[in-house]
C-alpha positions in Angstrom: -37.1 -72.6 -64.2 -36.6 -70.4 -61.4 -37.6 -73.4 -59.1 -34.6 -75.3 -60.5 -32.4 -72.7 -59.9 -32.9 -72.6 -56.0 -32.6 -75.8 -55.5 -29.2 -75.7 -57.2 -28.2 -72.9 -54.9 -29.7 -74.6 -51.9 -27.8 -77.6 -52.9 -24.4 -75.5 -53.1 -25.1 -74.0 -50.1 -25.6 -78.0 -49.0 -22.2 -78.9 -50.3 -20.3 -75.6 -48.7 -22.0 -76.5 -45.0 -21.1 -79.8 -45.0 -17.4 -79.3 -46.1 -17.2 -76.4 -43.7 -18.5 -78.6 -41.0 -15.7 -81.8 -42.0 -13.4 -78.7 -42.2 -14.4 -77.8 -38.2 -14.3 -81.3 -37.2 -11.0 -81.9 -38.7 -9.5 -78.8 -37.2 -10.7 -79.7 -34.0 -9.4 -82.7 -34.2 -6.1 -81.4 -34.8 -5.8 -78.8 -32.2 -6.8 -81.4 -29.6 -4.2 -83.6 -31.1 -1.4 -81.1 -30.8 -1.2 -81.0 -26.6 0.1 -84.4 -27.2 2.5 -84.5 -30.6 6.0 -83.8 -30.4 6.1 -80.5 -31.8 8.0 -78.5 -30.1 9.1 -81.0 -27.4 9.9 -78.8 -24.1 13.6 -79.5 -22.8 13.8 -77.1 -20.1 11.6 -76.0 -16.8 12.1 -72.9 -15.4 10.1 -72.1 -12.0 9.6 -68.8 -10.6 8.0 -67.5 -7.1 8.6 -70.8 -4.5 9.3 -69.9 -0.9 7.8 -72.5 0.9 7.3 -75.0 -1.7 10.4 -76.9 -3.2 11.5 -76.3 -6.7 12.9 -79.7 -7.0 9.0 -81.1 -5.4 7.8 -78.9 -8.4 10.1 -80.4 -11.3 9.6 -83.8 -10.3 5.5 -83.9 -10.8 6.4 -82.1 -14.4 7.4 -84.9 -17.1 10.0 -83.0 -19.9 9.8 -83.9 -23.3 6.1 -83.1 -24.2 4.8 -80.7 -26.8 5.3 -76.8 -25.7 1.4 -76.7 -26.2 0.7 -79.5 -23.4 1.8 -77.2 -20.6 -1.0 -75.2 -20.3 -1.6 -73.3 -16.7 -4.6 -74.9 -15.6 -3.1 -78.2 -16.6 -0.1 -78.0 -14.6 -2.3 -76.2 -11.9 -4.1 -79.6 -12.2 -0.2 -81.4 -11.7 0.5 -79.7 -8.8 -2.9 -79.7 -6.9 -1.7 -81.1 -4.0 0.6 -79.0 -3.2 -1.2 -76.8 -0.7 1.5 -73.6 -0.4 0.3 -72.7 -4.4 -2.4 -70.8 -5.0 -2.3 -69.7 -8.9 0.2 -71.4 -11.7 0.8 -69.3 -14.9 2.4 -70.9 -17.8 4.9 -69.0 -20.2 5.8 -70.1 -23.3 9.5 -69.2 -23.8 9.8 -71.0 -27.9 10.9 -73.6 -29.0 11.7 -75.5 -26.2 11.3 -73.9 -22.4 8.7 -73.3 -20.4 8.4 -71.1 -17.4 6.0 -71.5 -14.4 5.4 -68.3 -12.5 3.6 -69.8 -9.1 1.7 -67.7 -6.3 1.9 -69.2 -3.0 -0.4 -68.4 -0.1 0.4 -66.0 2.1 1.1 -67.2 5.8 -0.1 -65.5 8.5 0.7 -67.3 11.5 2.0 -70.6 13.0 0.6 -72.9 15.7 0.7 -75.8 17.3 -2.2 -79.2 16.9 -1.6 -82.2 18.0 2.2 -82.0 18.2 2.4 -80.7 14.9 3.2 -77.5 14.0 0.7 -75.7 11.0 0.6 -72.4 9.3 -2.4 -70.5 9.1 -2.9 -68.4 5.7 -4.1 -65.4 4.2 -6.8 -67.1 2.4 -7.6 -69.2 5.7 -6.1 -72.7 4.7 -4.6 -74.9 6.8 -1.0 -75.9 5.7 0.9 -78.4 7.8 5.0 -76.6 8.2 7.1 -79.1 10.2 8.9 -76.2 11.6 8.6 -72.6 13.7 7.0 -69.9 12.2 6.7 -66.4 13.8 4.4 -65.0 14.8 3.5 -67.9 16.7 0.0 -68.4 18.2 0.5 -69.8 21.3 -3.3 -71.2 22.4 -5.6 -71.1 19.2 -7.0 -74.2 20.7 -8.4 -72.2 24.3 -10.3 -69.8 22.0 -13.8 -69.6 21.2 -14.5 -69.3 17.2 -15.9 -66.3 17.0 -13.2 -64.9 18.8 -10.7 -66.8 16.8 -11.9 -65.7 13.6 -11.7 -61.9 14.6 -8.4 -62.3 16.0 -7.2 -64.0 12.5 -8.8 -61.0 10.7 -6.7 -59.0 12.7 -4.0 -60.4 12.5 -4.3 -60.8 8.6 -4.9 -56.3 8.6 -1.8 -56.0 10.8 0.1 -58.4 8.0 -1.2 -56.0 5.3 -0.7 -52.5 7.0 1.5 -52.5 9.5 3.9 -54.7 7.9 6.8 -53.3 10.3 5.3 -53.9 13.4 4.1 -57.6 11.9 7.6 -58.9 11.5 8.8 -57.6 15.0 6.0 -60.2 16.4 7.0 -63.6 17.7 4.2 -64.5 19.9 0.5 -64.5 20.0 -1.7 -65.0 22.9 -5.2 -65.0 23.7 -6.2 -64.0 27.2 -10.4 -63.4 28.4 -8.8 -60.6 30.7 -6.1 -58.8 28.6 -7.3 -60.0 25.4 -4.6 -60.4 22.5 -1.0 -60.1 23.9 1.2 -59.3 21.4 4.9 -60.4 21.8 7.4 -58.7 20.5 11.0 -58.7 20.4 12.0 -57.5 23.8 8.9 -56.5 25.3 4.5 -57.5 25.3 2.2 -55.5 24.2 -1.3 -56.2 25.6 -3.6 -54.7 23.0 -7.3 -55.5 24.3 -10.3 -56.8 22.4 -9.3 -56.9 18.5 -11.6 -54.8 17.3 -10.2 -53.8 13.6 -11.5 -49.9 13.7 -9.2 -49.2 16.7 -6.3 -50.4 15.3 -5.2 -47.1 13.6 -6.0 -45.1 16.9 -3.8 -48.0 19.4 -0.7 -47.6 16.8 -0.8 -43.9 16.9 -0.5 -44.4 20.8 2.0 -46.9 20.2 4.0 -44.9 18.1 4.0 -42.4 20.4 5.3 -43.9 23.5 7.8 -45.9 21.9 9.2 -42.4 20.4 9.3 -41.1 24.2 10.8 -44.4 25.6 13.6 -44.0 22.5 14.4 -40.5 23.4 14.7 -41.0 27.1 16.8 -44.5 26.1 14.2 -46.6 28.6 13.0 -50.5 27.8 9.3 -51.5 28.4 8.3 -54.7 30.1 5.3 -53.9 28.6 2.6 -51.4 27.3 -1.1 -51.7 27.7 -3.1 -50.1 25.1 -6.4 -51.2 26.7 -7.7 -48.0 28.0 -6.8 -45.7 24.9 -10.5 -44.9 24.1 -10.0 -43.1 28.1 -6.4 -41.5 26.9 -4.5 -43.6 28.7 -1.6 -45.9 27.8 0.1 -48.0 30.5 3.8 -48.5 30.6 5.7 -50.9 32.9 9.5 -49.9 32.3 11.6 -53.3 32.7 15.1 -51.4 33.3 17.6 -48.4 31.8 19.9 -49.0 29.0 
């Protein structure tokens, strides 16, 4: 008798387990089909966060009319993967018929020329063809040795993130084996020396002191030489008086 009851319970459990598997199977099929259904068809797509990427170019790649559930962040990023400026994509659903595509672009660092074309080097060390001038412009990057180039790139990225005001004033960058980094500011040159990250803060202290002094004297430098700051020496070549 007990044996029959156990068999009966086992049979019920088995039936329930099979029904559960069937339920899971059909549920998964339904969920997978929803993105390709006409449930909440998208009529409006809004693009946010683009500066270097054309909104029109993005919109041309994203087809309207599909279910709102089709437009996942991963799927949209895959659709836009050949647009080099795009780093991250986040999609927000605005029910019933609108999606907002928020794009995080790569941060440009400096421009340079190669084989007659202009490229931009980004903070995440991607290289993107740009097609027009970008400042700061690295004049002779192709002549710089690879190990030195890495130092210079890290130096420029540091300036961009920590000394934004000065970074925005840089028009050109040049490397000289004797003088190191030469920064072409809007109105004068800065002979920086070797691109050592641990010296940046100290050199900026000297640079800002010199600029305050020149401002009070109403003088304009031709160049400021910071190569010998470790010896407490800053050389200022004055250009003209106001």
